[in-house]
N, C-alpha and C positions, 0 to 999 in steps of 0.2 A: 247545635241546635239545642236548646232548653230544653232539659226532660221534664214535663209540664206539671207531674206528678211529687217534683222535689221543689219546684216555682211557687212564689209567696209571693203575691202581688202586693204594692205599696203603695201612698202615695204620698205627699210633700205638701203642706199645708202651712203656710206662716213661718217655717221654719222648722217644723215639727215632723217628724215620720210618723204614719198611721197603716195600721196594718186593717184593712176591710173587718177580718173576722178572724180570730181566734182557731189554727188549727187544734187545738186542745180539749179546749173548753166551749168554744162556740162562740164567745161574747165580741160582741159590733163594736167597731172602730177603736182599736187598740193603739191606743198610746207607745209605742215601741222606744227604749231607752236609747235611740240610735239619733247621730245628729247627719246631716244631710252631707258632710265632708265626710264623714265614715262610711256612709254610702258609697262612694266616691273611691274611698282607699279600698274599699271591700270588690270592687270594680277593677284596680288597680293590680290585684292579686293577693292582697291581706285578708286572712281570716279570720273570723268575729265570732266570739260568743255571744248569742240574744239570748237573755232569759226576760221570757213574755210577765209583765207585770201583774198579770189578771191569776195567773195560776202555777207559777215558777215554772214551768216546764223551759225547757232548752232544747237552742238549737245551734249548729255554728252555721254561719253563714261561708258560701266557698266563692260567690261571684254574684255580679248586680247589674242590669241594664236599665233604661228609665220608668220602667214598670214591675220588673217582678225582681227578687230575691230569688238565689239560687242556694239552696240548704244541704248539710249531708244528710238530712230525712224526709221521708214520704209524707207531706204537708195535703195532698189533695189525692183523692181516688177518684 
């Protein structure tokens, strides 16, 4: 079971990966520097460093499913 305090929701729209809100600065609809194939490789076990373009904060992605990215950091309370 995914611990939801470390789960970041995401959407894939027209080949781009978006987060509805940045967990650090609160900016809405953030275009993430990820491709859908990278989300799939994270699901297959490859870790990925994610740097948010809005505030330059970093997370390490550990796993993914069709709705959430599992991170190494608490992103929700």
